[in-house]
Wavefront OBJ file of the C-alpha trace (Angstrom):
o trace
v 88.042 46.808 23.499
v 87.581 49.983 25.440
v 88.013 49.915 29.164
v 86.140 53.077 30.048
v 82.487 52.867 31.115
v 81.022 55.719 29.138
v 77.949 53.713 27.864
v 76.260 54.219 24.505
v 76.498 57.411 22.521
v 73.318 59.173 21.373
v 74.053 58.184 17.751
v 74.360 54.497 18.650
v 71.082 54.670 20.588
v 69.232 56.338 17.655
v 70.554 53.725 15.200
v 69.464 50.869 17.516
v 65.940 52.325 17.832
v 65.719 52.853 14.067
v 66.688 49.211 13.401
v 64.243 48.010 16.045
v 61.449 50.111 14.452
v 62.130 48.729 10.962
v 62.212 45.132 12.199
v 59.003 45.676 14.220
v 57.222 47.160 11.188
v 58.204 44.183 9.033
v 57.025 41.700 11.689
v 53.735 43.582 12.134
v 53.159 43.477 8.351
v 53.625 39.698 8.323
v 51.287 39.281 11.294
v 48.542 41.422 9.704
v 48.830 39.567 6.376
v 48.707 36.213 8.163
v 45.669 37.278 10.180
v 43.830 38.390 7.032
v 44.661 35.138 5.274
v 43.449 33.131 8.285
v 40.110 34.993 8.352
v 39.610 34.486 4.616
v 40.445 30.787 4.654
v 38.507 30.221 7.869
v 35.408 31.856 6.354
v 35.646 29.802 3.166
v 36.128 26.555 5.079
v 33.201 27.389 7.353
v 30.921 27.886 4.337
v 32.153 24.653 2.720
v 31.522 22.644 5.893
v 28.061 24.141 6.310
v 27.283 23.366 2.660
v 28.437 19.748 3.017
v 26.275 19.255 6.115
v 23.204 20.645 4.353
v 23.792 18.574 1.212
v 24.255 15.391 3.263
v 20.999 16.035 5.131
v 19.068 16.627 1.908
v 20.682 13.622 0.186
v 19.670 11.352 3.074
v 15.983 12.011 2.461
v 16.016 12.385 -1.337
v 17.809 9.092 -2.009
v 15.205 7.051 -0.127
v 12.180 9.006 -1.315
v 9.328 6.568 -2.002
v 6.479 9.045 -2.329
v 6.355 12.452 -3.941
v 9.011 15.102 -4.305
v 8.443 18.731 -5.313
v 10.115 22.143 -5.283
v 8.255 25.434 -5.330
v 8.688 28.892 -3.774
v 12.053 28.011 -2.219
v 10.734 24.859 -0.526
v 11.781 21.275 -1.270
v 9.103 18.841 -0.097
v 9.846 15.122 0.181
v 6.889 12.916 1.047
v 7.703 9.376 2.123
v 5.286 6.725 3.347
v 6.480 7.267 6.935
v 7.173 11.049 7.070
v 7.233 14.351 5.247
v 10.468 16.330 5.032
v 10.393 20.023 4.102
v 13.488 22.149 3.405
v 12.519 25.831 3.181
v 14.513 29.008 2.609
v 13.315 31.877 4.866
v 15.348 35.037 4.310
v 18.954 33.865 4.522
v 18.270 30.745 6.619
v 17.501 27.245 5.410
v 15.051 25.383 7.647
v 14.286 21.682 7.899
v 10.743 21.015 9.164
v 10.787 24.408 10.900
v 14.199 24.059 12.586
v 17.144 26.118 11.348
v 19.568 23.963 9.379
v 21.911 26.615 7.919
v 22.396 30.363 7.924
v 23.996 32.703 5.372
v 22.117 30.956 2.528
v 21.514 33.263 -0.433
v 20.106 30.737 -2.892
v 18.486 27.277 -2.681
v 17.148 25.515 -5.774
v 16.159 22.028 -6.880
v 15.622 20.690 -10.404
v 14.349 17.283 -11.445
v 15.400 14.873 -14.183
v 12.504 12.665 -15.274
v 12.268 9.165 -16.709
v 9.439 9.309 -19.237
v 8.236 5.713 -19.261
v 4.615 4.625 -18.910
v 4.353 7.187 -16.117
v 6.826 10.052 -15.700
v 8.963 9.473 -12.621
v 11.785 11.471 -11.080
v 15.107 9.679 -11.521
v 17.432 12.365 -10.097
v 17.357 15.700 -8.290
v 19.927 18.479 -8.764
v 20.357 20.633 -5.659
v 22.065 24.046 -5.916
v 23.022 25.911 -2.771
v 24.816 29.254 -2.404
v 26.118 30.584 0.912
v 27.691 33.979 1.587
v 29.428 35.357 4.655
v 31.650 38.415 5.089
v 31.956 38.932 1.346
v 32.985 35.312 0.729
v 30.617 33.237 -1.411
v 30.505 29.472 -1.838
v 28.252 27.613 -4.293
v 27.609 23.888 -4.232
v 25.754 21.623 -6.620
v 24.908 17.975 -6.177
v 23.021 15.514 -8.368
v 21.219 12.897 -6.283
v 19.895 9.737 -7.932
v 16.768 8.244 -6.366
v 16.737 4.576 -5.418
v 12.991 4.105 -5.746
v 11.212 4.310 -9.078
v 7.707 5.048 -7.822
v 8.394 8.735 -7.199
v 6.229 11.205 -9.134
l 1 2 3 4 5 6 7 8 9 10 11 12 13 14 15 16 17 18 19 20 21 22 23 24 25 26 27 28 29 30 31 32 33 34 35 36 37 38 39 40 41 42 43 44 45 46 47 48 49 50 51 52 53 54 55 56 57 58 59 60 61 62 63 64 65 66 67 68 69 70 71 72 73 74 75 76 77 78 79 80 81 82 83 84 85 86 87 88 89 90 91 92 93 94 95 96 97 98 99 100 101 102 103 104 105 106 107 108 109 110 111 112 113 114 115 116 117 118 119 120 121 122 123 124 125 126 127 128 129 130 131 132 133 134 135 136 137 138 139 140 141 142 143 144 145 146 147 148 149 150 151 152
C-alpha cells in the first residue's frame, strides 16, 4: 500500500465514471422495461375487472328475468314484473338505465337460444363484450341460462 496522498489519477477517474455510466444504463433499461410491463399488465387487468363487473350486473338481471328480453340497436332490454332494466351502448360507454356502467366498450352484443316447445321461449342468452384501452383489447363472452321459462 502506498503511503503518499496523491489521490486518484485522471485515468482511474475516467475508468470509474465509465463503469458507473454502464451500470446506470443497464439499471435504467431494466426500470424502463419493468415500467412498460407494469402499464401493459395493469391495463389488461383493468379491462378484465371492468368486464367482470359488467357481466355480473347483466347476469343478475338476465337470470331472474320473468318477463320479456330483447336486444336491438345495441340495447339489451329486460322486462320483469317489478322493473325494466336497459343496458345500452352509447359511443364507447355502456349505460344501465341511463347511468354509465362501463367505459372503453367497443362492442356489446346479445344472442338468444330458444326452446321451441308449444310457445318459443328464451332458455339462454349469450353476451359478448369487447373493451379497448391504450391499444389493449379484451373480449369476454358469457352464456347465461334463465331460471324462468315464461320468457318470450
